[in-house]
N, CA, C and O of each residue as an XYZ file, in Angstrom:
344
protein
N      11.882     -8.044      2.194
C      12.642     -7.986      1.213
C      11.910     -7.895     -0.251
O      10.773     -8.357     -0.354
N      12.676     -7.189     -1.596
C      12.268     -6.966     -2.156
C      11.798     -8.250     -3.553
O      12.734     -9.048     -3.504
N      11.065     -8.610     -4.394
C      11.077     -9.712     -4.991
C      12.100     -9.921     -6.329
O      12.162     -8.889     -6.998
N      12.881    -10.992     -6.834
C      13.220    -10.567     -7.895
C      12.733    -10.610     -9.201
O      13.388    -10.359    -10.214
N      11.111    -11.064     -9.120
C      10.199    -10.766    -10.501
C       8.919    -10.767     -9.962
O       8.621    -11.444     -8.977
N       8.186    -10.079    -10.526
C       6.867     -9.442     -9.523
C       6.153    -11.019     -9.401
O       5.471    -11.018     -8.376
N       6.101    -11.963     -9.890
C       5.150    -13.678     -9.455
C       6.243    -14.123     -8.636
O       5.822    -15.167     -8.137
N       7.435    -13.918     -8.205
C       8.090    -14.408     -6.649
C       7.559    -14.312     -5.732
O       7.279    -13.217     -5.245
N       7.233    -15.512     -5.175
C       6.992    -15.640     -3.245
C       8.009    -15.249     -2.787
O       9.163    -15.472     -3.152
N       7.576    -14.571     -1.859
C       9.018    -14.504     -0.473
C       9.700    -15.565      0.131
O      10.801    -15.372      0.647
N       8.722    -17.581      0.115
C       9.623    -18.310      0.390
C      10.756    -18.671     -0.998
O      11.945    -18.985     -0.934
N       9.992    -18.513     -2.053
C      11.367    -18.487     -3.321
C      12.037    -17.797     -3.727
O      12.725    -17.925     -4.740
N      11.941    -16.574     -2.727
C      13.022    -16.095     -2.724
C      13.985    -15.877     -1.400
O      15.102    -15.365     -1.476
N      13.528    -16.232     -0.467
C      14.098    -16.834      0.298
C      14.973    -18.250      0.260
O      16.075    -18.165      0.803
N      14.653    -19.437     -0.265
C      15.560    -20.500     -0.786
C      16.079    -19.911     -1.915
O      17.021    -20.649     -2.203
N      16.037    -19.087     -2.671
C      16.698    -18.571     -3.997
C      18.060    -17.959     -2.824
O      19.073    -18.660     -2.812
N      18.043    -16.568     -1.797
C      18.943    -16.060     -1.320
C      19.947    -17.382     -0.365
O      21.174    -17.363     -0.468
N      19.391    -18.225      0.330
C      19.866    -19.483      0.920
C      20.798    -19.850      0.301
O      21.921    -19.855      0.804
N      20.502    -20.351     -1.261
C      21.283    -20.662     -2.143
C      21.898    -20.290     -2.645
O      22.481    -20.935     -3.516
N      22.232    -18.546     -2.311
C      23.701    -17.841     -2.729
C      24.408    -17.827     -1.712
O      25.614    -17.972     -1.911
N      23.977    -17.665     -0.398
C      24.565    -17.852      0.543
C      25.599    -19.018      1.052
O      26.537    -18.962      1.847
N      25.031    -20.149      0.241
C      25.514    -21.893      0.502
C      26.733    -21.660     -0.596
O      27.824    -22.158     -0.322
N      26.557    -20.800     -2.029
C      27.473    -20.631     -2.365
C      28.814    -20.289     -1.996
O      29.932    -20.761     -2.204
N      28.158    -18.955     -1.158
C      29.865    -17.993     -0.707
C      30.200    -19.136      0.673
O      31.402    -19.093      0.934
N      29.528    -19.995      1.474
C      29.884    -19.963      2.418
C      30.842    -21.324      1.657
O      32.042    -21.434      1.906
N      30.289    -22.063      0.949
C      31.654    -22.801      0.114
C      32.628    -22.430     -0.368
O      33.644    -23.124     -0.348
N      32.571    -20.941     -1.068
C      33.866    -20.229     -1.681
C      34.727    -20.467     -0.063
O      35.788    -21.032      0.201
N      33.845    -19.844      0.694
C      34.701    -19.600      2.314
C      35.172    -20.963      2.753
O      36.323    -20.845      3.174
N      34.781    -22.115      2.820
C      35.377    -23.066      3.160
C      37.077    -23.388      2.315
O      38.235    -23.507      2.716
N      36.206    -23.436      0.645
C      37.224    -23.933     -0.313
C      38.510    -22.715      0.136
O      39.571    -23.298      0.360
N      38.601    -21.285      0.291
C      39.488    -20.896      0.603
C      40.471    -21.263      2.558
O      41.662    -21.021      2.755
N      39.803    -21.665      3.289
C      40.166    -22.219      4.171
C      40.466    -23.520      4.249
O      40.491    -24.143      5.311
N      40.766    -24.113      2.866
C      41.240    -25.316      2.900
C      42.167    -25.007      1.779
O      42.571    -26.003      1.180
N      42.625    -23.776      1.331
C      43.375    -23.241      0.469
C      43.394    -23.653     -0.833
O      44.354    -23.818     -1.585
N      41.945    -23.834     -1.057
C      41.832    -24.329     -2.767
C      41.825    -23.697     -3.801
O      42.205    -24.025     -4.925
N      41.170    -22.316     -3.248
C      41.159    -21.414     -4.343
C      42.413    -20.519     -4.082
O      42.898    -20.253     -2.982
N      42.887    -20.064     -5.438
C      43.840    -18.905     -5.503
C      43.398    -17.663     -4.961
O      42.217    -17.428     -4.706
N      44.541    -16.697     -4.745
C      44.167    -15.114     -4.000
C      43.214    -14.907     -4.910
O      42.081    -14.608     -4.532
N      43.520    -15.034     -6.263
C      42.850    -14.023     -7.254
C      40.963    -14.350     -7.201
O      39.967    -13.628     -7.165
N      41.246    -16.009     -7.223
C      40.130    -16.527     -7.023
C      39.178    -16.020     -6.067
O      38.149    -15.417     -6.368
N      39.672    -16.365     -4.595
C      39.799    -16.030     -3.692
C      38.810    -13.993     -3.277
O      37.936    -13.570     -2.520
N      39.793    -13.391     -4.437
C      39.397    -11.983     -4.325
C      38.091    -11.740     -4.972
O      37.437    -10.792     -4.535
N      37.642    -12.384     -5.863
C      36.511    -12.347     -6.619
C      35.218    -12.890     -5.897
O      34.222    -12.227     -5.605
N      35.376    -13.851     -5.734
C      34.012    -14.336     -4.489
C      33.875    -12.998     -3.386
O      32.816    -12.397     -3.204
N      35.069    -12.701     -2.755
C      34.989    -11.911     -1.474
C      34.638    -10.589     -2.330
O      33.826     -9.872     -1.746
N      34.983    -10.200     -3.337
C      34.164     -8.408     -3.947
C      32.230     -8.937     -4.278
O      31.198     -8.435     -3.834
N      32.392     -9.828     -4.989
C      31.050    -10.398     -5.148
C      30.195    -10.371     -4.021
O      29.118     -9.787     -4.133
N      30.538    -10.968     -2.843
C      29.804    -10.824     -2.092
C      29.336     -9.192     -1.087
O      28.438     -8.566     -0.524
N      30.440     -9.223     -1.376
C      30.890     -7.366     -0.465
C      29.442     -6.659     -1.520
O      28.334     -6.323     -1.103
N      29.793     -6.627     -2.480
C      28.527     -6.205     -3.780
C      27.484     -7.051     -3.428
O      26.456     -6.374     -3.406
N      27.317     -7.913     -3.215
C      25.737     -8.469     -3.024
C      25.267     -8.065     -1.890
O      24.055     -7.846     -1.878
N      26.117     -7.819     -0.483
C      25.398     -7.215      0.617
C      25.020     -5.540      0.541
O      24.059     -4.921      0.999
N      26.158     -5.113     -0.209
C      25.735     -3.620     -0.257
C      24.985     -3.299     -1.341
O      24.259     -2.314     -1.208
N      24.972     -3.756     -2.169
C      23.761     -3.406     -3.449
C      21.963     -4.056     -3.474
O      20.881     -3.686     -3.929
N      22.355     -4.887     -2.905
C      21.226     -6.316     -2.879
C      20.234     -6.076     -1.524
O      20.477     -5.291     -0.607
N      18.779     -7.166     -1.669
C      18.657     -7.222     -0.133
C      18.962     -8.330      0.119
O      18.073     -8.928      0.726
N      20.443     -9.281     -0.209
C      20.604    -10.710      0.698
C      20.952    -10.083      2.002
O      20.755    -10.701      3.049
N      21.597     -8.563      1.987
C      21.678     -7.969      3.796
C      20.309     -8.325      4.826
O      20.548     -8.657      5.987
N      19.293     -8.265      4.484
C      18.241     -8.226      5.354
C      18.066     -9.641      5.060
O      17.992    -10.099      6.200
N      17.943    -10.700      4.207
C      17.510    -12.232      4.117
C      18.847    -12.186      5.072
O      18.482    -12.247      6.246
N      20.079    -12.111      4.971
C      21.063    -12.695      6.236
C      20.963    -12.687      7.883
O      21.515    -13.454      8.672
N      20.196    -11.719      8.117
C      19.824    -11.784      9.233
C      18.562    -12.445      9.897
O      18.233    -12.451     11.083
N      17.867    -13.073      8.651
C      16.780    -13.635      9.123
C      17.407    -15.332      9.066
O      16.813    -16.124      9.798
N      18.526    -15.855      8.257
C      18.495    -16.557      8.117
C      19.440    -16.945      9.103
O      19.126    -17.926      9.778
N      20.770    -16.273      9.390
C      21.663    -16.360     10.095
C      20.886    -16.401     11.619
O      21.700    -16.716     12.487
N      19.580    -16.173     12.133
C      18.847    -16.309     12.994
C      18.949    -17.840     13.613
O      18.886    -18.204     14.787
N      19.145    -18.666     12.304
C      18.557    -20.360     12.382
C      19.940    -20.775     12.352
O      20.054    -21.963     12.048
N      21.014    -20.179     12.567
C      22.275    -20.834     12.430
C      22.883    -22.114     11.365
O      23.410    -23.177     11.695
N      22.596    -21.576      9.981
C      22.396    -22.680      8.872
C      23.505    -23.014      8.543
O      23.775    -24.162      8.191
N      24.525    -21.849      8.615
C      25.806    -21.953      8.313
C      26.901    -22.246      9.201
O      26.693    -22.066     10.401
N      28.129    -22.703      8.801
C      29.176    -22.780      9.771
C      29.913    -21.097     10.977
O      30.145    -19.953     10.584
N      30.013    -21.473     11.895
C      30.012    -20.196     12.410
C      31.276    -19.229     12.007
O      31.124    -18.053     11.677
N      32.364    -19.798     12.070
C      33.544    -19.293     10.887
C      32.571    -18.680     10.231
O      32.065    -17.681     10.742
N      32.028    -19.257      8.717
C      31.278    -18.292      7.711
C      30.748    -17.171      7.965
O      31.103    -16.191      7.311
N      29.748    -17.054      9.002
C      29.128    -16.153      9.858
C      29.465    -14.758     10.493
O      28.972    -13.631     10.529
N      30.812    -15.573     11.085
C      31.696    -14.530     12.000
C      32.081    -13.712     10.615
O      31.534    -12.610     10.568
N      32.991    -14.063      9.373
C      33.452    -13.386      8.560
C      32.458    -12.686      7.868
O      32.740    -11.516      7.611
N      31.100    -13.201      7.410
C      30.334    -12.463      6.744
C      30.033    -11.209      7.200
O      29.928    -10.231      6.460
N      29.761    -11.186      9.470
C      29.378    -10.320      9.815
C      31.002     -9.519     10.149
O      30.591     -8.455     10.612
N      31.865     -9.460     10.167
C      33.326     -8.988     10.313
C      33.558     -8.478      8.920
O      33.777     -7.267      8.949
N      33.580     -8.873      7.984
C      34.181     -8.549      6.953
C      33.473     -8.231      5.519
O      33.946     -7.711      4.509
N      32.429     -8.630      5.740
C      31.742     -8.434      4.154
C      30.051     -7.609      4.457
O      29.436     -7.003      3.580
N      29.696     -7.746      5.523
C      28.535     -6.546      5.884
C      29.052     -5.386      6.177
O      29.656     -5.139      7.220
N      28.852     -4.653      5.316
C      28.987     -2.966      5.153
C      29.177     -1.870      6.361
O      29.525     -0.847      5.771
N      29.122     -1.614      7.643
C      29.822     -0.803      8.669
C      29.401      0.219      7.912
O      29.466      0.447      6.703
N      28.779      1.030      9.200
C      28.686      2.805      8.405
C      29.235      3.554      9.720
O      29.368      4.777      9.724
């Protein structure tokens, strides 16, 4: 995993990444409950796709997902809809 800053420890980056994934998970849960409008959801979903495609969050997801910290429906959504396929 690449450091956010030169002095950022791996554990700090791990927790920061977990925090970002928590925001994504929360947005997904709000979408499931019809709290978000279509436009709001499209923005969140695109932000998630960009994060996974352009950043190192995809690498961290594999580590974090092993521990099953997130809702299984969110995990399925990320694996099917967000992680880039080759």
